[in-house]
C-alpha positions in Angstrom: 0.0 0.0 0.0 2.8 2.4 0.9 4.6 1.6 -2.3 1.5 2.3 -4.3 1.0 5.7 -2.6 4.7 6.6 -3.3 4.3 5.7 -6.9 1.1 7.7 -7.3 2.7 10.8 -5.7 5.7 10.6 -8.0 3.5 10.3 -11.0 1.5 13.4 -10.0 4.6 15.5 -9.3 5.7 17.8 -12.1 8.9 16.8 -14.0 12.0 18.2 -12.3 13.7 19.0 -15.6 10.8 21.2 -16.8 10.7 23.0 -13.5 14.4 23.8 -13.6 14.2 24.8 -17.3 11.3 27.2 -16.5 13.2 28.7 -13.5 16.3 29.3 -15.6 14.3 30.8 -18.4 12.4 33.2 -16.0 15.6 34.3 -14.2 17.6 34.7 -17.4 14.8 36.8 -19.1 14.4 38.9 -16.0 18.1 39.7 -15.9 18.2 40.6 -19.6 15.1 42.9 -19.2 16.6 44.6 -16.1 20.0 45.1 -17.9 18.2 46.5 -21.0 16.2 48.9 -18.9 19.3 50.1 -17.0 21.2 50.6 -20.3 18.3 52.5 -21.7 18.1 54.8 -18.7 21.9 55.4 -18.8 22.0 55.9 -22.5 19.2 58.5 -22.6 20.8 60.5 -19.8 21.4 64.0 -21.4 23.7 65.2 -18.6 26.6 62.8 -19.6 28.6 63.5 -22.8 29.2 59.9 -23.8 31.0 61.0 -27.0 33.8 62.4 -24.9 34.8 59.0 -23.3 36.5 57.5 -26.4 38.5 60.7 -26.9 39.8 60.7 -23.4 40.5 57.0 -23.4 43.6 57.8 -25.6 44.4 61.2 -24.2 48.2 61.4 -23.6 47.7 62.6 -20.0 45.4 59.6 -19.2 47.9 57.3 -20.9 50.7 58.7 -18.8 48.6 57.9 -15.7 48.0 54.3 -17.0 51.8 53.8 -17.4 52.5 55.1 -14.0 49.8 52.9 -12.4 51.3 49.8 -14.1 54.8 50.7 -13.0 53.7 51.2 -9.5 51.7 48.0 -9.4 54.5 45.9 -11.0 57.1 47.4 -8.8 55.1 47.0 -5.6 54.2 43.4 -6.5 57.8 42.4 -7.3 59.0 43.9 -4.0 56.1 42.4 -2.1 56.7 38.9 -3.5 60.5 39.1 -2.9 60.3 40.5 0.6 57.3 38.5 1.5 59.2 35.3 0.6 62.0 36.3 3.0 59.4 37.0 5.8 57.7 33.7 5.1 61.0 31.8 5.4 61.7 33.6 8.6 58.2 32.7 9.9 58.7 29.0 9.1 62.3 28.8 10.5 63.2 27.2 13.8 64.9 30.4 15.0 62.5 32.0 17.6 63.9 35.5 17.0 63.4 35.4 13.2 59.9 34.0 13.7 59.0 36.7 16.2 60.3 39.4 13.8 58.2 37.9 11.0 55.1 37.8 13.1 55.6 41.4 14.2 56.1 42.6 10.6 52.9 40.9 9.4 51.0 42.1 12.4 51.9 45.7 11.8 51.7 46.0 8.0 48.6 44.0 7.7 46.8 45.6 10.6 47.4 49.3 9.9 45.1 50.6 7.1 46.9 51.2 3.8 45.9 54.9 3.6 47.5 55.4 7.1 50.7 53.8 5.8 50.7 56.1 2.8 50.3 59.2 4.9 53.0 58.0 7.3 55.6 57.5 4.6 54.6 60.8 2.9 55.1 62.7 6.3 58.1 60.7 7.5 60.2 63.9 7.5 58.2 65.0 10.5 59.8 62.1 12.4 63.2 61.9 10.7 64.0 65.3 9.1 67.3 64.2 7.5 69.7 61.3 7.3 73.5 61.5 6.8 76.9 60.1 7.5 79.5 62.5 9.0 79.3 65.8 7.3 77.1 64.6 4.5 73.4 64.7 4.9 70.2 64.8 2.8 66.7 66.0 3.6 64.1 63.3 3.9 61.7 65.5 1.9 64.1 65.3 -1.0 64.6 61.6 -0.6 61.0 60.3 0.0 59.1 61.7 -2.9 55.4 61.0 -3.4 56.3 58.2 -5.8 58.7 56.6 -3.2 56.1 57.0 -0.4 53.4 55.3 -2.4 55.8 52.5 -3.5 57.0 51.9 0.1 53.4 51.8 1.5 52.1 49.5 -1.2 55.2 47.3 -1.3 55.4 46.7 2.4 51.7 46.2 2.8 51.8 43.7 -0.1 54.9 42.0 1.4 52.9 41.3 4.6 50.0 39.8 2.7 52.3 37.8 0.4 54.3 36.4 3.3 51.2 34.8 4.7 50.3 33.4 1.3 53.8 32.0 0.8 53.9 30.6 4.4 50.6 28.8 3.8 51.9 27.3 0.6 55.2 26.2 2.3 53.5 24.6 5.3 51.0 22.8 3.0 53.8 20.6 1.6 53.9 17.3 3.5 56.6 17.2 6.2 57.7 13.8 4.9 59.0 15.5 1.7 61.5 17.5 3.8 62.5 14.4 5.8 63.0 12.4 2.6 65.2 15.2 1.2 67.2 15.4 4.4 67.8 11.7 4.3 69.2 12.1 0.8 71.7 14.6 2.2 70.2 17.8 0.9 70.8 20.9 3.0 67.8 23.0 4.2 68.2 25.6 1.5 68.5 22.9 -1.2 65.4 21.2 0.1 63.5 24.5 0.0 64.6 25.3 -3.5 64.3 21.9 -5.1 61.6 20.1 -3.2 59.3 22.4 -1.3 59.0 25.4 -3.6 58.1 23.5 -6.8 55.2 21.9 -4.9 54.2 25.0 -3.0 54.1 27.2 -6.1 50.9 25.7 -7.3 49.2 26.8 -4.1 50.8 30.2 -4.1 50.1 31.3 -7.7 46.3 31.7 -7.6 46.1 33.9 -4.6 49.1 35.9 -5.8 47.3 36.6 -9.0 44.3 37.9 -7.0 46.7 40.0 -4.9 48.2 41.6 -8.1 44.7 42.5 -9.3 43.9 43.9 -5.9 47.1 45.9 -5.9 46.2 47.4 -9.3 43.0 48.8 -7.8 44.6 49.7 -4.5 47.2 51.8 -6.3 44.5 54.4 -6.9 44.8 55.4 -3.2 48.1 57.1 -3.9 46.0 60.0 -5.4 45.7 61.3 -1.8 49.3 62.3 -1.9 49.3 63.8 -5.3 51.0 61.0 -7.2 50.1 61.3 -10.9 48.5 57.9 -11.4 45.5 57.1 -13.6 42.8 58.3 -11.1 44.7 61.4 -10.2 45.1 62.4 -13.9 41.4 61.8 -14.4 40.7 64.0 -11.4 43.0 66.7 -12.7 41.2 66.8 -16.0 37.7 66.9 -14.7 38.6 69.6 -12.2 39.2 71.8 -15.3 36.4 70.7 -17.7 33.8 69.4 -15.1 33.3 66.2 -17.0 33.3 64.2 -13.8 31.3 61.1 -14.8 32.9 60.9 -18.2 36.5 60.9 -16.7 35.5 58.5 -14.0 34.2 56.2 -16.7 37.5 56.5 -18.6 39.4 55.5 -15.5 37.1 52.7 -14.7 37.3 51.3 -18.3 41.1 51.4 -18.1 41.1 49.5 -14.8 38.7 47.0 -16.3 40.9 46.5 -19.3 44.0 45.9 -17.3 42.4 43.6 -14.8 40.8 41.6 -17.6 44.2 41.0 -19.2 45.7 40.2 -15.9 43.0 37.7 -15.1 43.5 35.9 -18.5 47.2 35.7 -17.8 46.6 34.3 -14.4 44.2 31.7 -15.8 46.9 30.5 -18.3 49.6 30.5 -15.7 47.4 28.4 -13.4 46.7 25.9 -16.2 50.4 25.7 -17.0 51.3 25.0 -13.4 48.5 22.4 -12.8 49.6 18.8 -12.5 49.8 17.4 -16.0 48.0 14.1 -15.3 45.0 15.6 -13.5 42.8 16.4 -16.5 43.8 13.3 -18.5 43.3 11.2 -15.4 39.9 12.6 -14.8 38.9 12.0 -18.4 40.2 8.4 -18.2 38.1 7.8 -15.1 35.0 9.3 -16.8 35.6 7.0 -19.8 35.9 3.9 -17.5 32.7 4.9 -15.7 31.0 5.3 -19.1 
């Protein structure tokens, strides 16, 4: 009797496939209609001069800002990865002093807001007016320019974040790998370079790519100290011609272009570093199941 009732209820229930298909059709259509309405409202707005956006996309001043933003991002990321690797090695060492220094570095530069760090380096002359040796000295204001202040703030902040990413990748490698390398006579640095890092790099690359994209967007914060990056150049232009929305759209489009290219490069790099047999093994297993 119970079996007959269960069979009858299953027969009366609507097909699951049709329900899912109808739900997907409804949500997809609703999203398209909402997007079309939004584009219509934006496009019919008479207060925005849309024709000015393509012209300013290739404006030499904007392009100079793009170049400076890329230079700042690449420089800070290279410094952050290199210094972060040193801090991560210190954090995973057996030396308690080095480990404490690494923990303190990460605690400070990850905990203090980035904009505070930028203002600190920009105003470092209030704390250390000048440096010198013997009779030779130089003013800190001449040494720490806005460009250097932005680089130091972004680079050290990124080094703290990257050190945690690298430390997580290093500790994820099985301890038996180190013990096996030690039994073969490899020194600790040789073990790190030839055994641990090649395995940890697959875990480090994906979040590093995300950090690079985040760094590109975070670099816009250097506009508060007058560094002539992409956003600052856009602000300088719309301060003269009052095309605020148009110039902000130009800056946003350039950020989107660069982050899209970086995301594609990250995807290809991850695919290149992925274990070679993973996809083929999965396909073989699927074929055996079929």
